C-alpha positions as CSV (number, residue, x, y, z in Angstrom):
1,M,0.0,0.0,0.0
2,H,1.4,3.3,-1.1
3,V,0.5,6.5,0.8
4,E,1.4,9.9,-0.5
5,A,2.7,12.5,1.8
6,I,0.5,15.6,2.3
7,Q,2.2,18.6,1.0
8,P,1.8,21.9,2.9
9,A,0.2,24.8,1.1
10,P,2.7,27.2,-0.5
11,V,3.6,30.1,1.8
12,N,4.8,33.5,0.8
13,P,8.3,33.4,2.4
14,N,8.4,37.1,2.9
15,P,4.8,38.4,3.3
16,V,6.0,41.9,4.2
17,S,7.4,42.4,0.7
18,N,4.0,41.9,-0.8
19,P,1.4,43.1,1.7
20,R,-2.3,43.0,0.8
21,P,-3.8,46.5,0.4
22,V,-6.8,47.1,2.6
23,S,-8.9,50.3,2.8
24,L,-10.3,50.9,6.3
25,T,-12.4,53.9,7.4
26,P,-10.8,56.2,10.0
27,R,-12.9,54.6,12.7
28,E,-12.0,51.1,11.6
29,E,-8.4,52.1,11.6
30,Q,-8.7,53.3,15.2
31,I,-10.3,50.1,16.3
32,A,-7.8,47.9,14.4
33,Q,-4.9,49.7,16.0
34,A,-6.4,49.3,19.4
35,I,-6.9,45.5,18.8
36,A,-3.2,45.3,17.6
37,A,-2.3,47.0,20.9
38,G,-4.2,44.3,22.9
39,R,-7.2,46.4,24.0
40,S,-10.5,44.8,24.9
41,N,-13.8,45.7,23.2
42,R,-14.9,47.3,26.4
43,D,-11.8,49.5,26.6
44,I,-12.0,50.5,23.0
45,A,-15.7,51.4,23.4
46,A,-15.0,53.5,26.5
47,Q,-12.1,55.3,24.7
48,L,-14.1,56.1,21.6
49,G,-17.4,56.9,23.3
50,I,-19.3,54.1,21.5
51,T,-21.0,50.9,22.6
52,E,-19.3,47.5,22.7
53,Q,-21.8,46.4,20.1
54,T,-20.6,49.1,17.8
55,V,-17.1,48.0,18.3
56,K,-18.1,44.4,17.4
57,N,-19.9,45.7,14.3
58,H,-16.8,47.5,13.2
59,L,-14.7,44.4,13.9
60,T,-17.0,42.3,11.7
61,N,-16.4,44.8,8.9
62,I,-12.6,44.9,9.5
63,F,-12.3,41.1,9.6
64,G,-14.1,40.9,6.2
65,K,-11.9,43.5,4.6
66,V,-8.6,42.1,6.0
67,G,-9.6,38.5,5.3
68,V,-9.3,37.2,8.9
69,E,-11.6,35.4,11.3
70,N,-10.7,36.8,14.7
71,R,-8.9,39.5,16.6
72,L,-5.7,37.5,17.0
73,Q,-5.4,37.0,13.3
74,L,-6.1,40.7,12.8
75,A,-3.4,41.8,15.2
76,L,-0.9,39.4,13.6
77,A,-1.7,40.7,10.2
78,L,-1.3,44.3,11.2
79,V,1.8,43.8,13.4
80,G,3.4,41.3,10.9
81,G,3.0,43.7,8.0
82,T,0.9,41.3,5.8
83,V,-1.7,44.1,5.5
84,R,-1.0,47.5,3.9
85,R,-3.5,50.2,4.7
86,I,-4.5,52.4,1.8
């Protein structure tokens, strides 16, 4: 019986050299930066004078634009340079 090895998906060896362009609104930018800094939704809401639900709504939009599923992936994309803001 012959079993083929599973090959990993190709990975961009230097994602910073080819970041994905993303256009965020000024408010989305504020929230994304706060997430990258490790702030909670509650802290972000208090700082910006908005509700936690509004922060969550913005995060849903940001996740879709950036192509991530959660705040950790967002923070890694922003800090790691795989996203270029336009």
